C-alpha positions in Angstrom: 4.6 -7.3 -51.9 5.1 -9.1 -48.0 2.9 -6.2 -46.5 0.3 -6.4 -49.6 -0.2 -9.6 -48.7 -0.4 -9.0 -45.2 -3.2 -6.5 -45.9 -5.2 -9.2 -47.7 -5.0 -11.8 -45.2 -6.2 -9.9 -42.3 -9.5 -8.3 -44.9 -9.8 -12.2 -45.3 -9.8 -12.9 -42.2 -12.2 -10.2 -41.0 -14.8 -10.9 -43.8 -14.7 -14.7 -42.9 -15.4 -13.6 -39.2 -18.8 -11.0 -39.9 -19.9 -14.4 -42.4 -19.5 -16.5 -39.2 -20.7 -14.7 -36.7 -23.1 -16.5 -34.8 -26.5 -15.3 -33.6 -26.8 -13.6 -30.3 -28.5 -16.0 -27.3 -28.8 -15.3 -23.7 -30.5 -18.1 -21.7 -31.4 -18.2 -18.1 -32.3 -21.0 -16.0 -35.7 -22.6 -18.2 -35.6 -21.0 -21.2 -33.4 -19.5 -23.7 -33.7 -16.2 -26.1 -31.9 -16.9 -29.6 -31.5 -14.1 -31.9 -33.4 -14.9 -35.9 -32.6 -11.7 -37.7 -32.0 -8.2 -36.4 -35.5 -7.6 -34.8 -36.5 -11.1 -33.9 -35.7 -13.3 -31.6 -36.9 -17.2 -30.8 -37.5 -18.0 -27.1 -37.8 -21.2 -26.2 -38.3 -23.1 -22.8 -39.7 -27.5 -22.1 -43.0 -28.8 -21.1 -43.0 -31.9 -19.6 -45.5 -34.0 -21.1 -46.9 -37.4 -20.9 -47.3 -38.3 -24.5 -43.6 -37.0 -25.6 -41.7 -36.2 -23.2 -39.7 -33.3 -22.7 -40.8 -30.7 -25.5 -39.4 -27.8 -26.6 -42.1 -25.3 -27.0 -40.7 -22.1 -28.8 -42.2 -18.2 -29.2 -41.2 -15.5 -31.1 -40.8 -11.7 -30.0 -40.2 -9.1 -32.3 -38.1 -5.3 -31.1 -37.6 -2.4 -32.4 -36.6 1.1 -30.7 -36.9 -0.3 -27.5 -40.2 -1.9 -28.2 -41.0 -5.7 -28.4 -44.5 -7.8 -28.7 -44.3 -11.6 -27.7 -45.7 -14.9 -29.1 -47.1 -17.6 -27.2 -45.7 -17.3 -23.3 -43.1 -19.3 -22.2 -44.6 -23.0 -20.3 -45.5 -21.5 -17.0 -45.5 -18.1 -14.7 -41.8 -18.9 -13.1 -40.2 -19.6 -16.2 -42.1 -16.5 -18.5 -40.6 -13.8 -15.1 -37.5 -15.4 -16.8 -38.3 -14.6 -19.8 -39.2 -10.9 -19.0 -36.1 -10.5 -17.9 -34.4 -11.2 -20.2 -36.6 -8.9 -22.9 -36.2 -6.1 -20.3 -32.2 -6.1 -18.9 -31.0 -7.7 -21.9 -32.9 -6.4 -24.8 -33.7 -4.0 -22.9 -37.3 -3.7 -24.2 -40.8 -3.0 -22.8 -43.1 -5.5 -24.1 -45.4 -3.9 -25.3 -48.0 -6.9 -25.8 -48.5 -10.8 -25.3 -50.1 -12.4 -28.4 -51.1 -16.4 -27.5 -51.7 -18.7 -30.6 -54.5 -20.8 -29.1 -55.5 -22.3 -25.6 -52.9 -24.8 -25.0 -50.5 -24.5 -22.1 -47.7 -23.9 -24.6 -48.8 -20.9 -25.7 -50.5 -19.4 -22.6 -49.8 -21.1 -19.2 -46.9 -18.5 -18.1 -49.9 -15.5 -18.9 -50.7 -14.3 -15.3 -46.9 -13.1 -15.0 -47.3 -10.5 -18.3 -50.6 -9.7 -16.1 -49.0 -9.0 -13.4 -46.8 -6.4 -14.7 -49.1 -4.8 -16.2 -48.6 -6.6 -20.0 -51.8 -6.6 -21.5 -52.7 -9.9 -23.1 -54.4 -10.8 -27.2 -55.8 -14.0 -28.6 -58.3 -14.4 -30.7 -61.6 -14.4 -29.5 -62.3 -18.0 -29.3 -58.8 -18.9 -27.3 -60.7 -16.0 -25.1 -63.6 -18.7 -24.5 -61.8 -21.8 -24.7 -59.6 -20.4 -22.1 -62.5 -19.9 -20.0 -63.7 -23.2 -20.2 -60.7 -25.3 -19.6 -60.1 -23.2 -16.5 -56.2 -21.7 -17.4 -55.2 -18.0 -17.7 -58.0 -15.4 -20.0 -56.0 -13.0 -22.2 -57.4 -10.1 -22.2 -58.4 -8.5 -25.7 -59.9 -10.3 -28.5 -59.0 -10.9 -31.9 -62.2 -11.7 -34.6 -59.9 -12.6 -37.2 -57.0 -9.9 -37.5 -54.8 -6.8 -35.4 -52.2 -5.1 -36.1 -49.7 -4.3 -33.9 -47.6 -1.0 -33.9 -44.1 -2.0 -32.3 -41.4 1.0 -32.5 -41.9 1.8 -36.3 -43.1 -1.7 -37.2 -45.9 -3.3 -38.3 -46.8 -6.5 -36.7 -50.0 -9.0 -37.9 -51.6 -11.3 -36.3 -54.7 -13.5 -38.2 -56.2 -16.2 -38.5 -56.6 -18.7 -41.5 -58.7 -21.0 -40.6 -58.8 -24.4 -38.3 -55.9 -27.2 -37.5 -53.9 -28.0 -35.0 -56.6 -26.2 -32.9 -60.1 -24.3 -33.7 -58.7 -21.6 -33.1 -55.1 -20.9 -34.0 -53.5 -17.5 -35.1 -50.0 -16.8 -37.0 -47.8 -14.0 -36.0 -46.3 -12.2 -39.0 -43.2 -9.7 -39.7 -43.9 -8.2 -43.4 -40.7 -5.8 -42.4 -38.2 -9.1 -42.4 -41.2 -11.3 -44.1 -40.5 -13.6 -40.7 -43.8 -15.8 -39.3 -44.4 -17.2 -36.2 -46.7 -20.1 -37.3 -47.2 -21.7 -33.6 -48.2 -25.3 -33.3 -50.2 -25.3 -36.6 -46.7 -25.2 -38.7 -44.5 -28.2 -38.0 -40.9 -28.3 -38.2 -38.7 -30.5 -41.2 -39.9 -34.3 -40.3 -42.1 -34.1 -37.7 -44.7 -36.4 -36.7 -48.2 -35.0 -35.8 -47.8 -33.9 -32.5 -50.7 -34.0 -30.6 -53.9 -34.4 -32.4 -56.7 -34.1 -29.2 -57.9 -30.8 -30.1 -57.6 -31.2 -34.3 -58.8 -30.8 -37.5 -56.7 -32.4 -39.3 -59.1 -32.3 -42.7 -58.6 -28.8 -42.7 -55.1 -28.3 -41.8 -54.1 -28.3 -45.1 -56.6 -26.2 -46.6 -55.2 -23.7 -43.7 -51.8 -23.6 -45.3 -52.7 -23.4 -48.3 -54.6 -19.6 -47.5 -51.2 -18.3 -45.3 -49.3 -19.8 -48.4 -51.4 -17.4 -50.7 -51.4 -14.2 -48.2 -47.2 -14.9 -47.5 -46.1 -16.0 -51.0 -42.4 -14.0 -50.0 -42.2 -15.6 -46.2 -38.8 -16.2 -45.7 -38.8 -17.5 -42.4 -41.5 -19.7 -40.5 -40.8 -20.4 -36.8 -42.7 -23.1 -35.9 -44.3 -24.4 -32.4 -42.2 -26.7 -31.8 -38.6 -27.4 -33.6 -36.3 -25.4 -35.8 -36.5 -22.5 -37.4 -37.0 -22.9 -41.5 -38.4 -21.7 -44.5 -40.9 -22.0 -46.9 -40.5 -25.7 -46.8 -42.8 -25.8 -43.8 -45.6 -24.8 -45.2 -45.6 -27.3 -47.6 -44.0 -30.1 -45.4 -46.8 -29.7 -42.9 -49.8 -29.5 -46.4 -47.4 -33.2 -47.2 -47.7 -34.2 -43.5 -51.7 -33.8 -43.1 -52.9 -34.0 -46.8 -55.4 -37.5 -47.5 
């Protein structure tokens, strides 16, 4: 009897430990890469701003069969080099593409680090135009409104739904795990409105409604800044900017 109790106790502790397993995380001096789901990671780097102080900036990494795609660079070239090293050496993946979700520096500030090692970059056509006007690093390949990548055996989408945080903002979507990278178009729960310098506040709620209609089954959303959430982030963003 004592032996049976002992066996059941071990089984319980094993199941509990499995449920409490922490997500894998890799950290360098300036950037952190955190597991969100089996094929999705969030990368976080920090940008010093005049208006908001030190701001954590998110991006998304999708991996499959030792290949990866990155949505948004880290905040600068040096930090992006660290990010590339983590993906290459810790996740053991070859980066097939990097996608800038809009023209601000928290999306493409580290683009040259990717170009330096031969990683092709993508962005909406308008993002390329705006990057040229701003004199920042310029993505190499244009996307009109949507584009589908293949990473390993998985499909990954980049799509434009309308103006919001900027006129060129796009989102990334990984259908296999119903995971979205909303970038700065989607706010974390209880966030403020943030940087509105290039925003279209009037159109912002309608743009998010279009995203909701296109992806009714989305489970996980990585915003441009802050904590990962679920569909509630879409509803919160609509409410935040609804007139």
